[in-house]
TORRO-7741 format. One line per 10 residues: number of its first residue (from 1); their letters; for each residue x, y, z of N, C-alpha, C, O, CB. Coordinates in pm, 1 decimal. Glycine has a CB too. Layout:
% residues N
NUM = A = X/Y/Z/X/Y/Z/X/Y/Z/X/Y/Z/X/Y/Z  ...
This chain:
% residues 78
1 = MSNRSVFKDE = 14354.9/-5826.3/15078.8/14252.3/-5678.8/15084.7/14256.2/-5556.9/15138.3/14293.5/-5488.4/15233.5/14149.9/-5693.1/15135.2  14197.9/-5560.2/15029.3/14241.0/-5376.6/15014.3/14038.4/-5338.2/14969.9/13946.4/-5414.3/14940.1/14419.0/-5321.9/14803.3  14046.9/-5162.4/14990.3/13961.9/-5115.9/14999.7/13954.9/-4992.9/14908.7/14031.4/-4896.5/14904.9/13948.8/-5110.5/15113.2  13843.0/-5019.2/14835.0/13874.0/-4874.7/14740.6/13751.3/-4811.1/14766.1/13674.3/-4855.3/14851.4/13901.4/-4889.9/14558.5  13720.9/-4687.4/14683.4/13635.7/-4553.5/14670.7/13646.7/-4485.6/14516.9/13742.6/-4443.6/14452.1/13696.3/-4436.9/14789.0  13505.4/-4495.0/14490.4/13443.2/-4442.0/14402.3/13374.2/-4265.9/14416.5/13261.7/-4247.6/14463.0/13350.5/-4547.7/14387.2  13462.2/-4151.3/14369.1/13348.9/-4068.0/14369.3/13438.6/-3959.1/14274.7/13551.5/-3977.8/14229.4/13282.1/-4017.2/14536.1  13364.8/-3856.8/14261.7/13393.5/-3741.7/14170.7/13502.4/-3635.7/14185.5/13509.7/-3572.7/14291.0/13284.8/-3673.4/14166.2  13589.1/-3612.3/14083.1/13677.0/-3508.0/14151.3/13629.7/-3378.8/14118.9/13524.5/-3366.0/14056.2/13823.5/-3516.4/14112.6  13703.1/-3273.0/14158.8/13633.1/-3133.1/14110.6/13671.7/-3052.2/13960.6/13649.5/-2933.8/13935.1/13672.1/-3025.4/14228.6
11 = NGQWKNKRDD = 13749.2/-3176.1/13853.0/13723.9/-3167.0/13743.9/13589.5/-3249.6/13637.2/13550.3/-3243.3/13520.7/13840.3/-3186.9/13720.3  13551.8/-3333.9/13778.8/13400.9/-3355.5/13704.3/13449.1/-3501.4/13649.8/13382.2/-3549.4/13558.3/13345.4/-3220.1/13557.0  13563.7/-3577.5/13700.7/13569.3/-3712.8/13652.7/13519.7/-3832.7/13745.3/13465.9/-3789.2/13847.2/13705.9/-3735.7/13618.3  13522.8/-3957.8/13738.5/13506.1/-4046.8/13844.0/13625.6/-4123.3/13855.6/13673.8/-4181.0/13758.1/13391.0/-4130.7/13828.2  13688.9/-4128.1/13997.2/13767.4/-4186.4/14000.7/13784.4/-4300.0/14085.9/13726.9/-4303.8/14194.7/13829.4/-4119.4/14002.8  13873.7/-4412.7/14037.9/13861.1/-4508.0/14123.9/14035.6/-4552.7/14231.6/14146.1/-4599.0/14203.3/13797.1/-4633.4/14014.4  13957.7/-4497.4/14371.5/14122.8/-4522.8/14438.7/14101.9/-4598.6/14551.7/14012.8/-4589.2/14636.1/14215.0/-4379.5/14491.7  14203.6/-4682.2/14542.5/14277.9/-4745.0/14682.0/14264.0/-4658.0/14813.8/14338.7/-4561.2/14827.9/14446.4/-4759.4/14657.3  14185.9/-4684.8/14894.6/14189.1/-4608.5/15012.7/14284.4/-4554.1/15057.5/14282.0/-4432.6/15077.4/14157.0/-4659.3/15096.9  14420.2/-4648.4/15091.9/14554.1/-4610.0/15100.3/14638.0/-4587.0/14976.8/14753.7/-4565.3/15012.6/14613.7/-4701.1/15172.7
21 = ASKAGSVHDT = 14628.6/-4584.3/14880.0/14653.8/-4480.8/14784.8/14719.5/-4297.9/14803.9/14724.3/-4243.2/14914.1/14519.6/-4481.7/14733.1  14759.2/-4236.3/14686.3/14774.5/-4078.9/14737.5/14742.5/-4033.3/14531.5/14730.9/-3921.6/14481.1/15003.1/-4023.0/14844.6  14738.7/-4143.3/14477.1/14687.6/-4153.0/14383.7/14594.7/-4230.2/14342.1/14588.5/-4325.3/14420.0/14748.6/-4154.9/14335.4  14480.1/-4244.1/14217.8/14369.0/-4271.0/14171.8/14438.2/-4398.2/14055.0/14508.8/-4383.0/13955.4/14284.2/-4123.3/14115.5  14384.8/-4516.7/14116.0/14378.9/-4614.4/14029.9/14341.5/-4618.1/13847.7/14398.6/-4666.3/13749.9/14293.9/-4680.3/14100.6  14195.8/-4527.3/13873.3/14193.9/-4549.9/13712.9/14087.1/-4370.5/13697.7/14075.1/-4295.4/13794.5/14080.8/-4759.4/13646.1  14036.5/-4345.6/13582.4/14000.5/-4184.6/13593.6/13859.1/-4252.6/13447.2/13877.3/-4322.2/13347.3/14189.3/-4016.5/13532.3  13725.2/-4185.8/13507.0/13650.5/-4255.2/13400.9/13571.9/-4118.4/13385.9/13592.5/-4019.6/13456.3/13559.9/-4410.7/13440.0  13491.3/-4126.1/13297.7/13418.2/-4055.9/13244.4/13282.4/-4071.3/13291.9/13214.8/-3973.0/13261.6/13435.5/-4070.0/13126.4  13231.9/-4141.2/13342.2/13118.6/-4233.3/13424.0/13105.6/-4268.1/13526.7/13177.9/-4367.1/13537.9/13099.7/-4328.3/13399.0
31 = QKEAENAARE = 13026.7/-4238.2/13669.5/13068.7/-4353.6/13791.5/13060.0/-4498.6/13771.6/13133.5/-4590.6/13807.4/12980.7/-4339.4/13913.0  12945.0/-4494.5/13701.5/12966.0/-4690.8/13622.8/13093.2/-4752.0/13655.4/13135.8/-4823.6/13746.1/12974.5/-4707.0/13422.5  13174.4/-4658.1/13469.1/13276.5/-4718.1/13418.1/13325.3/-4701.8/13550.7/13349.0/-4804.8/13613.8/13349.6/-4667.6/13290.6  13342.5/-4603.7/13598.9/13446.1/-4599.1/13784.6/13461.0/-4722.3/13852.4/13566.2/-4779.4/13880.9/13361.7/-4505.2/13928.2  13288.3/-4774.0/13886.1/13245.2/-4884.0/13979.0/13272.9/-5002.1/13926.0/13306.4/-5077.3/14017.5/13107.9/-4884.3/14013.0  13275.4/-5056.2/13822.4/13345.3/-5142.5/13720.8/13430.6/-5167.2/13748.0/13454.6/-5264.8/13819.0/13367.1/-5116.7/13615.4  13561.2/-5043.1/13676.7/13704.2/-5106.3/13735.2/13753.1/-5096.8/13867.5/13873.6/-5104.7/13891.5/13811.0/-5053.7/13670.9  13643.1/-5075.9/13979.5/13671.4/-5089.3/14127.5/13660.7/-5218.6/14145.6/13751.6/-5278.0/14203.6/13583.2/-5014.8/14224.0  13542.7/-5289.3/14097.4/13495.0/-5396.4/14129.9/13620.4/-5512.8/14075.4/13668.2/-5595.5/14153.0/13344.0/-5403.0/14067.2  13655.5/-5503.1/13952.2/13733.1/-5583.8/13896.5/13878.6/-5563.6/13983.4/13949.4/-5663.5/13996.4/13732.7/-5554.1/13740.3
41 = MLRTNGGGEL = 13911.6/-5468.0/14027.2/14026.5/-5469.9/14089.4/14069.8/-5510.3/14190.8/14184.7/-5532.8/14229.1/14054.9/-5397.0/14096.4  13953.0/-5521.7/14245.3/13924.1/-5577.6/14395.4/13906.7/-5717.6/14362.2/13967.9/-5793.7/14437.2/13783.8/-5512.8/14480.8  13844.1/-5767.7/14276.0/13820.3/-5913.1/14232.6/13938.7/-5991.4/14259.2/13958.5/-6085.1/14336.6/13785.1/-5927.0/14082.3  14031.0/-5915.7/14156.3/14161.0/-5975.1/14107.9/14308.3/-5931.5/14227.6/14427.4/-5960.9/14217.5/14184.3/-5900.2/13931.7  14248.6/-5867.4/14314.1/14377.0/-5830.1/14430.0/14318.1/-5876.5/14547.3/14306.4/-5785.5/14629.4/14425.1/-5656.3/14454.3  14269.9/-6002.0/14592.1/14181.6/-6036.4/14701.5/14090.0/-5987.0/14818.6/14102.2/-5992.6/14941.0/14236.0/-6084.6/14744.1  13972.3/-5925.3/14716.5/13847.7/-5895.7/14783.2/13869.1/-5768.5/14837.3/13975.6/-5707.1/14844.2/13805.4/-5995.2/14887.9  13740.5/-5729.6/14880.8/13774.9/-5603.3/14987.4/13658.7/-5535.0/14984.2/13560.1/-5595.9/14942.8/13902.0/-5497.0/14950.4  13642.6/-5380.6/15031.0/13477.5/-5335.6/15071.9/13504.9/-5210.1/14936.5/13600.7/-5133.1/14943.4/13434.3/-5254.3/15296.1  13427.2/-5207.5/14844.5/13385.5/-5050.2/14783.6/13292.6/-4973.4/14840.1/13189.8/-5005.6/14899.8/13333.1/-5049.0/14652.0
51 = STHGLDGRIR = 13337.7/-4869.5/14815.9/13288.3/-4751.2/14854.8/13221.2/-4688.6/14745.8/13296.8/-4692.2/14648.7/13385.8/-4671.2/14907.5  13085.7/-4618.6/14710.7/13098.3/-4510.5/14600.4/13018.5/-4402.9/14700.1/12941.0/-4422.7/14793.7/13016.8/-4551.3/14425.7  13077.1/-4265.3/14632.3/13005.1/-4135.3/14700.6/12941.6/-4097.6/14601.1/12957.7/-4116.9/14480.6/13088.9/-4014.9/14761.0  12827.5/-4012.0/14691.5/12764.3/-3979.2/14628.9/12860.8/-3778.3/14537.5/12970.6/-3731.4/14567.3/12620.4/-4000.3/14735.3  12763.2/-3724.6/14440.7/12785.5/-3599.0/14398.4/12830.5/-3480.1/14490.8/12900.1/-3382.7/14462.4/12676.9/-3568.9/14342.0  12754.0/-3526.0/14643.0/12772.2/-3440.5/14766.9/12942.5/-3496.2/14835.1/13009.6/-3431.9/14915.9/12616.3/-3477.5/14891.3  12971.9/-3603.4/14785.8/13076.1/-3702.2/14862.5/13035.4/-3722.6/14967.0/13088.7/-3655.2/15055.2/13208.3/-3665.7/14885.4  12924.9/-3821.4/15011.5/12879.2/-3857.1/15129.7/12849.3/-4014.2/15079.5/12760.1/-4018.0/14994.8/12750.8/-3758.4/15188.4  12894.6/-4118.2/15107.6/12869.5/-4248.2/15091.9/12788.0/-4287.0/15057.5/12739.6/-4339.3/15157.8/12876.7/-4303.5/15157.6  12693.6/-4313.5/14941.6/12594.8/-4384.2/14928.1/12553.8/-4482.2/14909.5/12435.5/-4514.5/14899.0/12560.9/-4363.9/14890.9
61 = SKDTIAPGNE = 12671.2/-4561.7/14900.6/12687.5/-4700.5/14927.5/12792.0/-4779.2/14933.9/12900.0/-4740.8/14889.0/12633.2/-4752.6/14862.2  12776.5/-4905.9/14992.8/12926.3/-4988.3/14986.9/12858.8/-5175.6/14995.0/12758.7/-5228.5/15043.2/13058.2/-4929.1/15175.2  12981.0/-5224.0/14918.2/12986.7/-5345.4/14882.4/13057.6/-5429.9/14913.9/13101.3/-5464.4/14804.1/12991.4/-5352.9/14797.7  13117.1/-5509.7/15005.7/13227.0/-5593.0/14980.4/13229.6/-5719.5/14842.5/13146.6/-5809.2/14828.0/13239.7/-5659.9/15120.2  13318.7/-5698.9/14776.9/13406.6/-5765.4/14672.8/13437.9/-5885.0/14725.8/13520.6/-5883.4/14816.9/13532.8/-5692.3/14634.2  13381.9/-6014.2/14683.8/13491.5/-6125.2/14705.1/13620.7/-6178.5/14602.9/13625.6/-6139.7/14486.2/13411.2/-6240.9/14723.0  13686.0/-6237.3/14639.1/13813.9/-6265.8/14593.3/13788.6/-6343.5/14475.5/13755.7/-6461.7/14484.9/13901.3/-6334.5/14693.0  13802.9/-6280.1/14355.0/13778.9/-6360.4/14220.1/13820.4/-6533.4/14194.5/13760.7/-6613.0/14122.0/13866.8/-6276.2/14113.6  13958.9/-6561.2/14292.0/14056.0/-6637.2/14246.5/13970.9/-6764.0/14296.0/14019.7/-6865.9/14247.0/14212.7/-6606.3/14303.4  13846.1/-6794.4/14386.8/13826.8/-6887.5/14469.4/13781.9/-7005.7/14390.1/13700.4/-7019.9/14299.0/13740.2/-6846.1/14570.3
71 = SKVIDTER = 13874.1/-7097.7/14464.5/13839.1/-7235.2/14405.9/13655.8/-7285.9/14427.5/13562.2/-7255.6/14501.6/13952.9/-7352.8/14497.6  13682.3/-7379.5/14311.3/13521.4/-7376.7/14263.5/13482.6/-7540.8/14232.2/13499.1/-7579.8/14116.6/13497.1/-7267.9/14098.9  13423.6/-7650.6/14349.9/13426.4/-7774.0/14320.3/13308.4/-7812.9/14208.6/13189.3/-7782.2/14210.6/13418.2/-7845.3/14449.3  13400.6/-7909.8/14087.4/13335.3/-7935.2/14052.3/13261.9/-8060.5/14018.1/13324.1/-8166.7/14021.0/13358.3/-7884.0/14014.0  13141.2/-8058.2/13987.5/13093.6/-8247.5/14019.4/13164.5/-8279.9/13851.4/13167.3/-8193.1/13764.3/12837.0/-8304.1/14041.2  13223.2/-8436.6/13830.7/13286.4/-8469.0/13769.9/13199.6/-8612.5/13704.3/13202.8/-8673.5/13597.4/13407.7/-8464.7/13840.0  13098.9/-8629.2/13875.1/13041.7/-8768.7/13821.1/12841.4/-8703.2/13773.5/12761.6/-8631.7/13834.1/13058.3/-8930.5/14000.9  12837.4/-8759.7/13671.4/12724.4/-8801.6/13607.5/12696.9/-8875.1/13527.4/12579.4/-8887.4/13492.7/12683.0/-8743.1/13572.8
């Protein structure tokens, strides 16, 4: 499980970065695109916490993303 942050860089691009990484995992034109990419990366890598930063750099929202590989019980009796 890892944590990711979405923030706007000095060049005006939105970055999706794992908190313990030195480089961004992806770069986007919009905050929404960066958030969607971060959510998908968290889902496929065991879940974690997503922190979205506003234009002032402060955290404006946090969301816990569950792993996407959870096994589901399927009712086969009908």
